[in-house]
VOPAGU-2260 file (C-alpha; in pm, 1 decimal, decimal comma):
REM VOPAGU-2260
SITE   aa  ch    i         X         Y         Z
SITE  MET   A    0       0,0       0,0       0,0
SITE  ASN   A    1     149,2     331,5    -107,1
SITE  GLU   A    2     129,4     622,8     130,0
SITE  ASP   A    3     175,4     988,8      39,3
SITE  VAL   A    4     518,2    1106,9     137,5
SITE  LYS   A    5     528,4    1455,7     280,5
SITE  ALA   A    6     827,8    1666,3     195,1
SITE  THR   A    7    1012,8    1811,2     490,6
SITE  ILE   A    8    1154,3    2160,2     505,1
SITE  ASN   A    9    1377,8    2346,3     743,2
SITE  ILE   A   10    1199,5    2530,5    1023,6
SITE  LYS   A   11    1378,8    2849,1     920,2
SITE  ASP   A   12    1191,1    2837,3     589,8
SITE  LEU   A   13     854,0    2865,8     764,4
SITE  PHE   A   14     692,0    3206,0     704,7
SITE  ALA   A   15    1001,8    3325,6     517,7
SITE  ASP   A   16     782,9    3483,5     248,9
SITE  ASP   A   17     617,9    3705,3     511,4
SITE  ASN   A   18     949,7    3886,7     552,1
SITE  GLN   A   19     958,7    3988,5     184,5
SITE  TYR   A   20     859,0    4340,7      82,1
SITE  ASN   A   21     600,7    4228,2    -170,4
SITE  ILE   A   22     290,2    4430,6     -75,8
SITE  PRO   A   23     264,3    4752,4    -283,0
SITE  VAL   A   24      78,3    5046,9    -127,6
SITE  GLU   A   25       6,4    5358,8    -333,2
SITE  LEU   A   26       9,0    5669,9    -114,6
SITE  PRO   A   27    -268,2    5913,5    -212,8
SITE  PHE   A   28     -96,3    6245,4    -133,1
SITE  SER   A   29     257,2    6191,2    -260,6
SITE  LYS   A   30     134,7    5965,4    -545,7
SITE  THR   A   31     425,2    5730,9    -472,1
SITE  THR   A   32     426,0    5358,3    -402,4
SITE  VAL   A   33     592,1    5195,9    -102,8
SITE  LYS   A   34     650,8    4824,3     -55,0
SITE  MET   A   35     542,4    4670,2     272,8
SITE  ARG   A   36     599,2    4329,2     427,2
SITE  GLU   A   37     361,2    4147,1     659,2
SITE  MET   A   38     369,0    4258,5    1021,5
SITE  VAL   A   39     496,7    3959,8    1219,8
SITE  THR   A   40     478,4    3865,2    1586,6
SITE  SER   A   41     822,4    4005,9    1668,0
SITE  ASP   A   42     712,4    4347,7    1535,4
SITE  GLN   A   43     415,9    4346,1    1772,3
SITE  LYS   A   44     631,4    4228,1    2062,3
SITE  THR   A   45     879,3    4511,9    2013,9
SITE  PHE   A   46     600,4    4767,5    1976,7
SITE  LEU   A   47     415,9    4656,7    2291,5
SITE  LYS   A   48     738,6    4639,4    2490,8
SITE  ASN   A   49     815,9    5000,5    2401,5
SITE  ILE   A   50     464,1    5110,6    2498,8
SITE  THR   A   51     497,3    4951,4    2844,4
SITE  ARG   A   52     814,1    5154,1    2898,0
SITE  LEU   A   53     622,5    5480,6    2874,7
SITE  ASP   A   54     552,4    5632,5    3214,9
SITE  ASP   A   55     314,1    5893,2    3351,8
SITE  THR   A   56     554,8    6176,9    3272,2
SITE  ASP   A   57     532,3    6105,0    2898,4
SITE  PHE   A   58     278,9    6275,6    2674,6
SITE  ILE   A   59     145,3    5933,5    2577,7
SITE  GLN   A   60     -34,7    6013,6    2252,7
SITE  ARG   A   61     269,1    6187,9    2107,4
SITE  LYS   A   62     510,0    5911,1    2209,4
SITE  ILE   A   63     285,0    5637,6    2067,9
SITE  GLY   A   64     281,8    5828,7    1738,9
SITE  ILE   A   65     662,3    5811,8    1731,5
SITE  LEU   A   66     652,5    5436,9    1803,5
SITE  PHE   A   67     424,3    5392,7    1502,6
SITE  ASN   A   68     678,3    5586,2    1294,2
SITE  ASP   A   69     940,6    5327,9    1392,9
SITE  LEU   A   70     703,1    5040,7    1316,4
SITE  LEU   A   71     627,5    5167,9     965,6
SITE  GLU   A   72     995,9    5216,7     887,3
SITE  ASN   A   73    1061,4    4857,5     999,2
SITE  ILE   A   74     794,6    4694,9     783,9
SITE  CYS   A   75     829,2    4915,9     473,8
SITE  GLN   A   76    1122,3    4900,1     234,7
SITE  ASP   A   77    1346,2    5208,1     220,1
SITE  LEU   A   78    1077,3    5426,3     378,7
SITE  ASP   A   79    1186,1    5770,5     498,7
SITE  ILE   A   80     904,1    5837,6     742,3
SITE  ALA   A   81    1034,2    6188,1     814,8
SITE  THR   A   82     948,0    6311,4     465,2
SITE  MET   A   83     599,1    6157,9     456,8
SITE  THR   A   84     290,9    6371,8     505,7
SITE  LEU   A   85      69,2    6307,8     806,5
SITE  GLN   A   86    -209,8    6204,4     571,2
SITE  ASP   A   87       0,4    5945,5     385,4
SITE  LYS   A   88     111,4    5804,1     720,1
SITE  LEU   A   89    -251,6    5778,0     828,4
SITE  TYR   A   90    -340,8    5601,6     503,7
SITE  LEU   A   91     -53,9    5356,9     546,9
SITE  LEU   A   92    -164,1    5275,3     902,1
SITE  LEU   A   93    -524,4    5225,5     788,8
SITE  PHE   A   94    -398,2    4987,5     521,0
SITE  LEU   A   95    -193,9    4793,6     777,9
SITE  ARG   A   96    -480,3    4782,7    1027,4
SITE  SER   A   97    -716,6    4645,1     762,4
SITE  ARG   A   98    -472,0    4363,8     684,3
SITE  LEU   A   99    -436,1    4275,6    1051,9
SITE  ARG   A  100    -794,5    4310,9    1175,5
SITE  GLY   A  101   -1013,6    4340,6     867,8
SITE  ASP   A  102   -1203,3    4637,4     725,5
SITE  ASN   A  103   -1471,9    4646,3     995,7
SITE  THR   A  104   -1448,6    4734,2    1362,8
SITE  GLU   A  105   -1716,8    4706,1    1631,2
SITE  LEU   A  106   -1799,6    5023,4    1823,8
SITE  SER   A  107   -2067,6    5119,1    2074,1
SITE  VAL   A  108   -2255,7    5429,3    2187,0
SITE  LYS   A  109   -2547,5    5497,9    2417,5
SITE  CYS   A  110   -2882,1    5592,3    2267,7
SITE  GLU   A  111   -2947,8    5961,4    2328,3
SITE  LYS   A  112   -3317,3    5890,9    2390,8
SITE  CYS   A  113   -3329,6    5574,9    2606,9
SITE  ASP   A  114   -2965,6    5542,4    2717,8
SITE  HIS   A  115   -2954,2    5186,0    2584,5
SITE  PRO   A  116   -2609,9    5070,9    2459,6
SITE  ILE   A  117   -2590,7    5031,9    2081,3
SITE  LYS   A  118   -2325,3    4815,1    1920,8
SITE  PHE   A  119   -2256,5    4870,9    1553,2
SITE  GLN   A  120   -2007,3    4782,2    1282,0
SITE  TYR   A  121   -1800,9    5060,3    1127,9
SITE  SER   A  122   -1614,5    5017,1     799,5
SITE  LEU   A  123   -1263,3    5160,1     771,3
SITE  ASP   A  124   -1330,1    5201,4     400,0
SITE  ARG   A  125   -1512,3    5524,2     489,1
SITE  PHE   A  126   -1187,7    5670,7     624,5
SITE  VAL   A  127    -986,7    5538,3     330,5
SITE  LYS   A  128   -1230,7    5702,1      87,6
SITE  LYS   A  129   -1209,0    6034,4     277,0
SITE  VAL   A  130    -829,2    6031,0     255,5
SITE  LYS   A  131    -838,0    5963,6    -119,3
SITE  ASP   A  132   -1109,6    6224,2    -183,9
SITE  VAL   A  133    -914,0    6494,8       0,5
SITE  ALA   A  134    -592,8    6397,6    -179,1
SITE  ASP   A  135    -770,1    6438,6    -515,0
SITE  SER   A  136    -938,6    6768,6    -428,3
SITE  VAL   A  137    -674,3    6962,8    -233,9
SITE  GLU   A  138    -429,7    7176,2    -431,5
SITE  THR   A  139     -79,2    7129,0    -289,7
SITE  PRO   A  140     162,0    7290,3    -299,1
SITE  LYS   A  141     -23,8    7621,5    -320,4
SITE  THR   A  142     124,9    7964,7    -388,3
SITE  MET   A  143     -46,2    8278,1    -263,8
SITE  SER   A  144      43,1    8646,4    -301,3
SITE  PHE   A  145      42,5    8917,3     -38,6
SITE  ASN   A  146     147,0    9268,9    -140,2
SITE  ASP   A  147     505,6    9225,5    -261,7
SITE  SER   A  148     549,2    8879,7    -108,3
SITE  THR   A  149     464,0    8524,5    -213,8
SITE  ILE   A  150     406,3    8234,5      21,7
SITE  VAL   A  151     410,4    7863,3     -61,3
SITE  ILE   A  152     214,9    7624,5     160,5
SITE  ASP   A  153     198,5    7246,8     151,4
SITE  ALA   A  154     102,5    6944,0     359,5
SITE  ILE   A  155     279,0    6888,7     690,8
SITE  MET   A  156     556,1    6628,2     698,2
SITE  ILE   A  157     627,9    6388,3     985,8
SITE  LYS   A  158     962,2    6551,2    1067,5
SITE  GLU   A  159     785,7    6886,8    1100,0
SITE  GLU   A  160     533,5    6732,2    1336,3
SITE  ILE   A  161     814,2    6586,0    1547,0
SITE  GLU   A  162    1002,7    6918,3    1554,6
SITE  SER   A  163     681,5    7096,4    1657,9
SITE  ASP   A  164     645,5    6855,6    1948,4
SITE  THR   A  165     995,2    6940,0    2074,8
SITE  LEU   A  166     903,9    7308,4    2115,6
SITE  LEU   A  167     743,6    7217,1    2447,5
SITE  SER   A  168     848,6    6975,7    2720,4
SITE  ASP   A  169     635,5    6671,8    2806,9
SITE  LYS   A  170     507,4    6856,0    3113,4
SITE  GLU   A  171     411,6    7163,6    2909,6
SITE  TRP   A  172     227,3    6948,1    2653,0
SITE  VAL   A  173      31,9    6776,7    2932,4
SITE  GLU   A  174     -58,0    7115,3    3082,3
SITE  ALA   A  175    -159,9    7243,2    2739,1
SITE  GLU   A  176    -377,7    6936,7    2693,5
SITE  GLU   A  177    -552,6    7008,9    3022,9
SITE  ILE   A  178    -630,2    7373,4    2944,2
SITE  GLY   A  179    -709,3    7324,1    2575,5
SITE  ILE   A  180    -444,2    7255,7    2315,0
SITE  SER   A  181    -636,9    7347,5    1999,5
SITE  GLU   A  182    -507,3    7706,3    1967,9
SITE  LEU   A  183    -147,2    7598,9    2015,2
SITE  SER   A  184    -190,4    7310,6    1771,6
SITE  ASN   A  185    -333,6    7545,5    1509,1
SITE  LEU   A  186     -29,7    7773,9    1537,9
SITE  MET   A  187     199,1    7473,6    1501,7
SITE  ARG   A  188       9,3    7361,8    1192,5
SITE  VAL   A  189      26,3    7706,5    1035,1
SITE  THR   A  190     400,5    7718,2    1105,0
SITE  ALA   A  191     457,6    7373,6     954,8
SITE  SER   A  192     237,0    7443,9     651,3
SITE  ILE   A  193     445,1    7741,2     535,0
SITE  LYS   A  194     724,5    7602,8     315,8
SITE  GLU   A  195     866,8    7911,3     147,0
SITE  ILE   A  196     837,2    8289,5     171,5
SITE  THR   A  197     969,0    8528,3     -93,6
SITE  VAL   A  198    1006,7    8899,3     -12,7
SITE  PRO   A  199    1192,0    9174,2    -204,7
SITE  LYS   A  200    1512,1    9086,3     -17,4
SITE  GLY   A  201    1502,5    8724,6    -130,5
SITE  THR   A  202    1356,7    8379,9     -57,9
SITE  VAL   A  203    1356,5    8180,6     265,0
SITE  VAL   A  204    1318,6    7802,3     231,6
SITE  MET   A  205    1168,1    7688,9     560,5
SITE  SER   A  206    1309,1    7335,4     547,6
SITE  ASP   A  207    1653,1    7490,0     601,2
SITE  TYR   A  208    1548,2    7591,9     951,4
SITE  HIS   A  209    1435,1    7415,7    1266,7
SITE  MET   A  210    1069,9    7445,2    1361,6
SITE  LYS   A  211    1161,7    7665,3    1659,1
SITE  GLU   A  212    1312,4    7927,2    1425,4
SITE  ARG   A  213    1010,5    7899,3    1194,8
SITE  TYR   A  214     774,9    7947,0    1488,8
SITE  GLU   A  215     971,0    8251,5    1607,5
SITE  MET   A  216     945,2    8393,3    1253,0
SITE  LEU   A  217     569,4    8349,5    1271,2
SITE  MET   A  218     561,9    8544,2    1598,2
SITE  ARG   A  219     743,6    8836,4    1425,7
SITE  MET   A  220     506,5    8840,8    1131,0
SITE  PRO   A  221     280,7    9150,8    1102,3
SITE  MET   A  222     -72,2    9070,0    1215,3
SITE  ASP   A  223    -236,4    9178,1     888,3
SITE  MET   A  224     -12,5    8938,1     698,2
SITE  MET   A  225     -65,2    8665,2     956,2
SITE  THR   A  226    -441,7    8705,7     934,9
SITE  LYS   A  227    -432,4    8681,4     557,6
SITE  ILE   A  228    -222,7    8363,8     568,8
SITE  VAL   A  229    -446,8    8198,2     828,3
SITE  GLU   A  230    -753,9    8280,0     619,3
SITE  GLU   A  231    -594,8    8137,8     307,3
SITE  ILE   A  232    -470,4    7813,2     455,7
SITE  SER   A  233    -741,7    7745,3     715,1
SITE  GLN   A  234    -949,9    7550,4     464,4
SITE  LEU   A  235    -645,8    7351,7     354,9
SITE  ILE   A  236    -562,3    7262,3     715,3
SITE  LYS   A  237    -927,4    7186,4     791,7
SITE  SER   A  238    -965,4    6953,3     494,8
SITE  MET   A  239    -641,4    6777,2     583,4
SITE  PHE   A  240    -748,5    6707,9     941,9
SITE  ASP   A  241   -1118,4    6649,5     873,5
SITE  ILE   A  242   -1020,1    6307,9     741,5
SITE  MET   A  243    -945,8    6202,9    1099,4
SITE  SER   A  244   -1312,5    6206,7    1200,2
SITE  ASP   A  245   -1642,6    6090,2    1053,7
SITE  LYS   A  246   -1988,3    6195,0    1174,7
SITE  ILE   A  247   -2267,6    5940,4    1141,1
SITE  GLU   A  248   -2614,0    5878,1    1286,1
SITE  ILE   A  249   -2693,9    5547,1    1457,0
SITE  PRO   A  250   -3057,4    5433,9    1508,9
SITE  CYS   A  251   -3150,3    5264,0    1835,0
SITE  LEU   A  252   -3187,6    4886,3    1800,8
SITE  ARG   A  253   -3475,1    4857,3    2047,9
SITE  ASP   A  254   -3820,3    4811,6    1892,9
SITE  THR   A  255   -3973,5    5042,4    2151,6
SITE  CYS   A  256   -3735,8    5332,3    2080,5
SITE  ASP   A  257   -3711,6    5549,6    1770,9
SITE  GLY   A  258   -3407,4    5741,0    1892,8
SITE  LYS   A  259   -3113,9    5827,3    1665,4
SITE  THR   A  260   -2773,1    5907,9    1807,8
SITE  LYS   A  261   -2529,3    6139,9    1631,8
SITE  THR   A  262   -2181,1    6002,0    1675,1
SITE  GLU   A  263   -1835,9    6118,0    1573,5
SITE  ILE   A  264   -1594,2    5841,0    1482,3
SITE  GLN   A  265   -1240,0    5955,8    1551,7
SITE  ILE   A  266    -915,1    5811,6    1433,8
SITE  GLY   A  267    -591,3    5935,0    1582,3
SITE  ASP   A  268    -264,1    6002,0    1404,7
SITE  GLU   A  269    -165,1    5655,7    1521,0
SITE  GLY   A  270    -429,3    5502,1    1296,5
SITE  PHE   A  271    -495,4    5196,0    1509,5
SITE  PHE   A  272    -694,8    5361,4    1787,5
SITE  ILE   A  273   -1054,3    5430,5    1691,8
SITE  LYS   A  274   -1328,0    5553,0    1922,6
SITE  SER   A  275   -1679,7    5686,3    1898,9
SITE  SER   A  276   -1830,2    5967,1    2102,1
SITE  SER   A  277   -2187,6    6096,9    2116,4
SITE  GLU   A  278   -2225,4    6465,0    2043,1
């Protein structure tokens, strides 16, 4: 009686293909393609180990964002995360999350009318579509004129985000978070969005300078010019960061209740952490 003979392979050959950079991902803002490999158990182990090392003195959200930068550089071939835009990074994380956990995630809110908990499925494709739609509709880089000056604005890069974070200590960021960080964040975004300014004396390329110097320049800018710039780029900044939230309406599942709850689905810069909050 003949029996099938199974071929044997070396244990080191198991899952070897998962370490190959054979997954192409087209980034919507830069219109470039990066090659990703599968995220393996050792990647997760390293990531979680680094998270557990964070202590109460760290501004946790910011530090986790940096850990995700490291993760993406590890699993993508020749990726320079510093020169990526925040939006391309978000798209890449959404892509990775979908491969690991699927396109749908289960969320819950309380019904505004009867206070009953409502569980519902949310598709990450909605966020992916928002990122692509904004990438197709937003004009970047954009040049605007002001009197005898021209200003070039563009999307914020990861290295500019990191440099903005270093302008304050961890303690100062935590205090700013407690009192309301939105105004400070907006100033940082305006600073990072300005890429080049040309005046009669010549042209200043902002990438040649640290974010602290760029921020100090912004503080010296005449208010009428500052106001004009903020007005011009506010819609650009808004459209860029609107992709991080999605407002939907969830009907109550109880037969005896006709309540509908307005909910904002939020996705952080980290891409993996999604939450819902009733308005």
